[in-house]
C-alpha positions as CSV (number, residue, x, y, z in Angstrom):
1,M,0.0,-25.7,20.4
2,M,-1.1,-23.7,17.3
3,Q,-0.9,-25.3,13.9
4,L,1.1,-23.6,11.2
5,P,1.6,-24.3,7.5
6,K,4.6,-26.6,7.6
7,L,7.7,-26.5,5.5
8,Q,8.7,-29.9,4.1
9,F,12.2,-31.3,3.5
10,K,11.7,-34.1,1.0
11,I,14.2,-36.3,-0.9
12,I,11.4,-38.6,-2.1
13,A,9.1,-38.0,-5.0
14,I,6.7,-35.1,-5.1
15,L,3.2,-35.8,-3.9
16,L,1.1,-34.3,-6.7
17,L,2.3,-33.4,-10.2
18,L,0.8,-30.4,-11.9
19,S,1.7,-29.7,-15.5
20,A,2.1,-26.2,-17.0
21,I,-1.4,-25.3,-17.9
22,S,-3.0,-22.5,-19.9
23,L,-6.7,-21.8,-19.7
24,N,-8.8,-19.3,-21.4
25,A,-5.8,-17.4,-22.8
26,Q,-6.7,-14.3,-24.6
27,N,-4.9,-12.7,-27.6
28,P,-1.9,-10.8,-26.2
29,T,-2.9,-7.8,-28.3
30,D,-6.1,-7.4,-26.3
31,F,-4.3,-5.5,-23.5
32,I,-1.6,-2.9,-23.0
33,E,1.3,-3.2,-20.5
34,I,2.3,-0.3,-18.2
35,R,5.7,-0.5,-16.5
36,G,7.1,1.9,-13.9
37,S,8.1,2.6,-10.3
38,V,6.4,4.1,-7.3
39,I,8.8,6.2,-5.2
40,D,8.8,8.7,-2.3
41,A,8.4,12.2,-3.6
42,N,10.8,13.6,-0.9
43,N,13.7,11.2,-0.9
44,E,13.1,9.2,-4.1
45,E,13.2,5.9,-2.2
46,P,11.2,3.0,-3.8
47,L,7.9,2.2,-2.1
48,V,7.5,-1.5,-1.6
49,F,4.1,-3.2,-1.9
50,A,2.3,-0.1,-3.1
51,D,-1.1,-0.9,-4.6
52,L,-2.2,0.1,-8.2
53,I,-5.9,-0.3,-8.7
54,V,-7.8,0.3,-12.0
55,T,-10.9,2.3,-10.8
56,N,-14.4,0.9,-11.5
57,T,-12.8,-2.5,-12.0
58,N,-11.3,-5.1,-9.7
59,I,-8.0,-5.2,-11.7
60,A,-4.9,-4.5,-9.5
61,T,-1.3,-5.1,-9.0
62,I,1.4,-4.3,-6.5
63,T,5.0,-3.0,-6.6
64,N,7.9,-5.4,-5.9
65,T,10.7,-5.0,-3.3
66,E,12.4,-2.6,-5.7
67,G,9.3,-0.4,-6.1
68,E,8.7,-1.6,-9.7
69,F,5.4,-2.7,-11.2
70,L,3.9,-4.2,-14.3
71,L,0.2,-3.5,-14.9
72,K,-1.8,-5.0,-17.7
73,V,-5.0,-3.2,-18.7
74,P,-7.6,-4.4,-21.3
75,K,-7.7,-2.1,-24.4
76,N,-11.4,-1.6,-24.0
77,I,-10.8,0.4,-20.8
78,V,-7.7,2.4,-21.8
79,N,-9.5,5.6,-20.7
80,A,-9.7,4.3,-17.1
81,T,-8.0,5.9,-14.1
82,V,-5.5,4.1,-11.9
83,K,-5.4,4.8,-8.1
84,I,-2.0,4.4,-6.5
85,Q,-2.0,3.8,-2.7
86,Y,0.6,3.3,0.0
87,L,0.3,3.2,3.8
88,G,1.1,6.7,5.2
89,Y,1.0,8.4,1.8
90,A,-1.6,10.5,0.0
91,D,-3.5,8.6,-2.8
92,T,-2.7,9.5,-6.4
93,D,-5.0,9.1,-9.3
94,M,-3.6,8.9,-12.8
95,S,-5.1,8.1,-16.2
96,V,-3.7,5.1,-18.1
97,S,-2.4,7.4,-20.8
98,D,-0.5,9.5,-18.3
99,L,1.0,6.3,-16.7
100,L,2.3,5.2,-20.1
101,K,4.2,8.5,-20.3
102,K,5.8,8.4,-16.9
103,S,8.3,5.9,-15.6
104,N,8.3,7.1,-12.0
105,I,5.2,7.8,-9.9
106,L,5.8,10.2,-7.0
107,L,3.8,9.8,-3.8
108,K,3.8,12.4,-1.0
109,P,3.8,11.4,2.7
110,S,0.5,12.3,4.4
111,F,0.4,13.6,7.9
112,T,-2.5,13.5,10.3
113,Q,-2.9,15.9,13.2
114,L,-4.4,13.5,15.8
115,E,-5.7,16.2,18.1
116,E,-8.0,17.4,15.2
117,V,-9.6,13.9,14.8
118,N,-12.8,13.6,16.7
119,I,-12.7,9.9,17.6
120,T,-13.2,7.8,20.7
121,R,-10.0,5.8,21.3
122,P,-10.3,2.4,22.9
123,K,-9.3,2.1,26.5
124,N,-6.4,-0.2,25.8
125,A,-4.8,-2.0,22.9
126,E,-6.1,-5.5,23.8
127,A,-9.7,-4.2,23.9
128,L,-9.1,-2.9,20.3
129,I,-7.9,-6.3,19.1
130,K,-10.9,-8.0,20.6
131,S,-13.2,-5.6,18.8
132,M,-11.4,-6.1,15.6
133,L,-11.9,-9.8,15.7
134,K,-15.5,-9.6,16.7
135,R,-16.3,-7.2,13.8
136,S,-14.5,-9.3,11.1
137,G,-17.8,-10.7,9.7
138,E,-19.2,-7.2,9.0
139,N,-16.0,-5.5,7.9
140,Y,-14.9,-8.1,5.2
141,F,-16.5,-9.6,2.2
142,S,-19.7,-11.4,3.1
143,N,-20.1,-13.1,-0.2
144,K,-18.2,-15.9,-1.9
145,T,-15.7,-14.5,-4.5
146,T,-13.5,-15.9,-7.2
147,M,-10.1,-14.3,-7.1
148,T,-7.3,-14.4,-9.6
149,A,-3.9,-14.2,-8.0
150,F,-0.2,-14.4,-8.9
151,Y,2.1,-16.6,-6.8
152,R,5.9,-16.6,-6.7
153,E,8.2,-18.8,-4.6
154,T,12.0,-18.6,-4.6
155,I,14.5,-20.8,-2.7
156,K,18.1,-19.7,-2.2
157,K,21.1,-21.5,-0.8
158,R,22.9,-18.6,0.8
159,R,22.6,-15.8,-1.9
160,Q,22.2,-18.1,-4.9
161,N,18.8,-18.9,-6.4
162,V,18.3,-22.7,-6.7
163,S,14.5,-22.9,-7.3
164,L,11.9,-20.6,-8.8
165,S,8.2,-21.3,-9.0
166,E,5.5,-19.0,-10.5
167,A,1.8,-19.5,-10.9
168,V,-1.5,-17.8,-11.8
169,I,-4.1,-19.3,-9.5
170,E,-7.9,-19.0,-9.0
171,I,-8.9,-18.7,-5.4
172,Q,-12.4,-19.7,-4.5
173,K,-12.7,-17.4,-1.5
174,Q,-15.3,-18.2,1.1
175,A,-17.2,-15.5,2.9
176,Y,-15.3,-14.2,6.0
177,A,-18.3,-14.8,8.2
178,N,-18.1,-18.6,7.9
179,N,-15.5,-21.2,8.8
180,K,-15.2,-23.0,5.4
181,R,-11.8,-23.1,3.9
182,D,-10.8,-21.5,0.7
183,A,-10.0,-23.6,-2.4
184,I,-7.3,-23.0,-5.0
185,N,-7.2,-24.0,-8.7
186,I,-4.1,-23.9,-10.9
187,V,-4.5,-21.7,-14.0
188,K,-0.9,-21.5,-15.2
189,V,2.3,-22.7,-13.5
190,R,6.0,-23.0,-14.2
191,K,8.9,-24.1,-12.0
192,N,12.6,-24.9,-12.2
193,T,14.9,-26.3,-9.6
194,N,18.6,-26.9,-9.8
195,Y,19.1,-29.9,-7.4
196,S,22.8,-30.0,-8.0
197,K,23.1,-26.8,-5.9
198,L,20.8,-28.0,-3.1
199,D,23.7,-30.0,-1.5
200,T,21.6,-33.3,-1.7
201,L,18.9,-31.7,0.4
202,A,15.7,-30.9,-1.5
203,L,13.9,-28.0,0.2
204,K,10.2,-27.9,-0.9
205,L,7.2,-26.0,0.4
206,Q,4.2,-28.1,1.0
207,G,1.0,-26.4,0.0
208,G,2.7,-23.6,-2.0
209,P,0.0,-20.8,-2.3
210,F,-1.9,-22.1,0.7
211,S,0.9,-21.0,3.0
212,N,0.4,-17.4,1.8
213,L,-3.4,-17.7,1.9
214,Y,-3.2,-18.8,5.5
215,A,-1.5,-15.5,6.3
216,D,-4.9,-13.9,6.0
217,I,-5.3,-13.3,9.7
218,I,-8.9,-12.4,9.5
219,K,-10.0,-15.6,7.7
220,Y,-7.5,-17.9,9.5
221,P,-7.0,-16.3,13.0
222,Q,-6.2,-19.8,14.4
223,Y,-2.7,-19.6,12.8
224,I,-1.7,-16.5,14.9
225,F,-4.2,-15.5,17.6
226,T,-7.8,-15.7,18.6
227,E,-10.0,-14.3,21.3
228,D,-9.1,-17.3,23.4
229,N,-5.3,-16.9,23.4
230,L,-5.0,-13.1,23.5
231,S,-4.1,-13.4,27.1
232,Q,-0.7,-14.8,26.0
233,Y,0.2,-11.6,24.3
234,I,1.1,-8.0,25.4
235,F,-0.5,-5.3,23.2
236,T,0.6,-1.7,23.2
237,F,-0.2,1.3,21.0
238,D,2.3,2.7,18.6
239,K,2.2,6.0,16.7
240,S,-0.9,6.1,14.4
241,T,-0.7,6.6,10.7
242,Q,-3.0,7.1,7.7
243,I,-4.4,5.2,4.7
244,N,-6.9,6.3,2.2
245,D,-7.2,9.6,4.1
246,R,-8.3,7.7,7.2
247,L,-6.7,7.4,10.6
248,V,-5.2,4.0,11.3
249,Y,-4.3,2.7,14.7
250,V,-0.9,0.9,15.0
251,V,-0.8,-1.8,17.7
252,N,2.4,-3.6,18.7
253,F,2.2,-7.2,20.0
254,K,4.5,-9.8,21.5
255,Q,4.2,-12.9,23.6
256,K,4.5,-12.7,27.4
257,P,8.1,-13.3,28.5
258,E,7.2,-16.2,30.8
259,L,5.9,-18.3,27.8
260,K,8.4,-20.7,26.2
261,I,6.3,-21.8,23.2
262,P,7.0,-20.0,19.9
263,L,4.4,-17.2,19.4
264,Y,4.4,-14.1,17.2
265,Y,5.4,-10.5,17.5
266,G,4.8,-7.5,15.2
267,K,2.5,-4.7,14.2
268,L,-1.2,-4.6,13.4
269,F,-2.7,-1.6,11.4
270,I,-6.4,-1.1,12.2
271,D,-8.8,1.3,10.6
272,S,-10.1,3.7,13.3
273,K,-13.6,4.1,11.8
274,N,-14.7,0.4,11.5
275,L,-11.9,-1.4,13.3
276,A,-10.9,-3.4,10.3
277,L,-7.4,-4.9,10.0
278,T,-5.8,-3.2,7.0
279,S,-2.3,-4.7,7.2
280,A,-0.1,-6.7,9.5
281,I,3.7,-7.2,9.7
282,Y,4.8,-9.9,12.1
283,S,7.4,-12.6,12.9
284,L,7.6,-15.9,14.8
285,N,9.7,-15.9,18.0
286,L,12.5,-18.5,17.3
287,D,14.2,-18.4,20.7
288,N,13.1,-22.0,21.3
289,K,14.9,-23.7,18.4
290,V,13.5,-27.2,19.0
291,L,9.9,-26.2,19.2
292,A,10.2,-23.7,16.4
293,S,11.7,-26.4,14.2
294,E,8.8,-28.8,14.9
295,L,6.4,-26.2,13.5
296,F,8.1,-26.1,10.1
297,I,9.9,-29.3,9.3
298,R,7.8,-32.1,8.0
299,K,10.5,-34.6,7.1
300,K,14.3,-34.6,7.1
301,P,17.2,-37.1,7.0
302,N,18.3,-38.5,10.4
303,K,21.8,-37.1,10.1
304,V,20.8,-33.5,9.7
305,R,19.6,-30.8,12.1
306,V,17.4,-28.0,10.8
307,Y,16.6,-24.9,12.7
308,P,14.6,-21.8,11.4
309,T,16.6,-18.6,11.8
310,E,14.0,-16.2,10.4
311,A,10.2,-16.4,9.9
312,N,8.7,-13.1,8.8
313,Y,5.1,-12.5,7.5
314,R,3.2,-9.7,5.9
315,V,-0.5,-9.4,4.9
316,N,-2.3,-6.5,3.2
317,Y,-6.0,-5.9,2.6
318,R,-7.9,-3.6,0.1
319,V,-11.2,-2.0,0.5
320,H,-14.1,-2.0,-2.0
321,E,-17.4,-0.2,-1.3
322,G,-16.7,-0.3,2.4
323,K,-15.8,-4.0,2.6
324,W,-12.2,-5.2,3.0
325,Y,-10.6,-8.3,1.4
326,Y,-7.3,-10.1,1.3
327,S,-5.0,-8.6,-1.4
328,Y,-1.3,-9.6,-0.7
329,S,0.9,-11.6,1.5
330,N,4.6,-12.3,1.8
331,I,6.5,-15.0,3.7
332,L,10.3,-15.1,4.3
333,L,11.7,-18.2,6.0
334,S,15.4,-18.9,6.6
335,F,17.0,-22.1,7.9
336,K,20.3,-23.3,9.2
337,V,21.1,-26.9,8.1
338,N,23.8,-28.8,10.1
339,W,24.9,-32.1,8.7
340,K,26.5,-34.5,11.1
341,G,30.2,-34.9,10.4
342,R,30.4,-31.8,8.2
343,L,32.5,-28.8,9.2
344,F,30.4,-26.0,7.7
345,N,26.6,-25.4,7.9
346,S,24.3,-24.7,5.0
347,Y,21.9,-21.8,4.9
348,Y,18.7,-21.7,3.0
349,S,16.0,-19.1,2.6
350,L,12.5,-19.4,1.1
351,N,10.5,-16.4,0.0
352,S,6.9,-16.7,-1.2
353,E,4.4,-13.9,-2.1
354,M,0.9,-13.8,-3.5
355,A,-1.1,-10.9,-4.9
356,V,-4.7,-10.8,-5.9
357,T,-4.9,-9.2,-9.3
358,N,-8.6,-9.5,-10.1
359,W,-11.8,-10.8,-8.5
360,E,-15.5,-11.2,-9.1
361,N,-18.5,-12.4,-7.1
362,A,-18.9,-16.1,-7.3
363,S,-22.1,-17.7,-8.7
364,E,-24.6,-19.1,-6.2
365,K,-23.5,-22.6,-7.0
366,F,-19.8,-21.7,-6.4
367,S,-18.9,-24.5,-8.8
368,K,-15.5,-26.2,-8.9
369,P,-13.6,-26.9,-12.1
370,I,-14.4,-30.1,-13.9
371,D,-10.7,-31.2,-14.2
372,K,-9.7,-32.4,-10.7
373,N,-6.1,-32.2,-11.7
374,L,-6.3,-28.4,-11.5
375,I,-7.3,-28.4,-7.8
376,L,-4.4,-27.7,-5.5
377,K,-4.4,-29.4,-2.1
378,P,-2.7,-28.1,1.1
379,T,-0.5,-31.2,1.0
380,S,0.5,-30.6,-2.6
381,I,3.9,-29.5,-4.0
382,L,4.2,-27.8,-7.3
383,I,5.9,-30.0,-9.9
384,D,9.5,-29.2,-11.1
385,E,8.5,-28.0,-14.5
386,A,10.6,-25.6,-16.6
387,T,8.1,-25.2,-19.4
388,G,7.2,-21.6,-20.1
389,F,10.4,-19.8,-19.0
390,S,11.6,-19.3,-22.6
391,D,8.2,-17.9,-23.7
392,P,8.1,-14.1,-23.2
393,D,4.3,-14.2,-23.6
394,F,3.7,-17.0,-21.1
395,W,1.5,-15.0,-18.7
396,G,-0.6,-13.5,-21.5
397,E,-3.2,-11.0,-20.1
398,Y,-2.7,-12.0,-16.5
399,N,-1.3,-9.4,-14.1
400,I,1.8,-10.6,-12.3
401,I,4.2,-9.1,-9.7
402,E,7.1,-7.5,-11.6
403,P,10.2,-9.8,-11.0
404,E,13.1,-8.3,-9.1
405,K,16.5,-8.1,-10.7
406,S,17.7,-11.2,-9.0
407,I,14.7,-13.2,-10.3
408,E,15.1,-11.8,-13.8
409,S,18.7,-13.0,-13.7
410,A,17.5,-16.5,-12.5
411,I,15.0,-16.6,-15.4
412,K,17.7,-15.7,-17.9
413,K,19.9,-18.6,-16.6
414,I,16.9,-21.0,-16.9
415,N,16.4,-19.9,-20.5
416,K,20.1,-20.6,-21.2
417,Q,19.9,-24.0,-19.6
418,L,16.8,-24.8,-21.7
419,E,18.5,-23.7,-24.9
420,K,21.5,-25.9,-24.2
421,S,19.3,-28.9,-23.5
422,E,17.4,-28.4,-26.7
423,S,20.6,-28.1,-28.9
């Protein structure tokens, strides 16, 4: 049975406490903020998870589920150009000054005439996946890198926000060619949970950012499939698409019907030139409720039954000088909670996302921070710490994922709660 990052229901104390921390903060006047939306030029629909990359730098951000973005650019590179990219659309380059003048960025769909592309197509979809896995070492970063990323985690009871966590983290990213695990250091973090709305059940995600990091299929194939278990899946070709003016194969996959263990189904987007995975959208098969529950639930009260009803994943990669690297992942988990003796069930959802906003090649020593309290472990849970929500400049120069309207509303409520407690 595969191992998956596990969701933990805990009513006892948190394992590791992490305070709100600010390291190496710069003067907020050293950068400018650009806000806007990326939309389809034809139907004006928002484009979700579109990339915005400052050229000749490693600074980047991504649009939220409403197509909105917030990009912070240092003042010493205000003359730079920003590249806007989205799967299946033509790239758009805009200067920082032009971005400041426009609230909406229009991207046009890009169409590829497959018959005009001179390329040898693999014999079958499974053979393509095998080639993709074999070439991971040469297609992805071969050096250790230090990545700055933004992480957000929200927990809802039905439609109501009951917990919000946000953090800027530093990922010590190991080379894709080796089996060493990545490390995570906390830079800044804030969290607020309203336990009175959790119905006596404290839903907490063990590992926090690690769960999103493990969605990096190329670095951690053991969490979804490897060359050894490909025979448990059915692979088929879907209609191809385009990214960065290059043809991208789309492969559907699902577990074989005779298998009863929970496996995955979804789509893989593979660059036709070098067979690199550029993106993946997939879900866990939850038909077997008992086995699926065992994959997620670490601890729960004896009088409660908890079943996952939804487990969706997404991972995106960016390319730099011909090498690909992890750039974004999103996880949506939903659960049905049935208390013995109660007439109605409770429903919870947990959504977490993480975006790499900057990176640099790590030093040869690949040194770890001196303060061990800043090191996040896969077994850790972020502390319930409201500090920072009332500070509009809390994130400073760090790029973050623009909050959606529901999250903005939750932050406003937190601010009001803090004001009341202080008065």
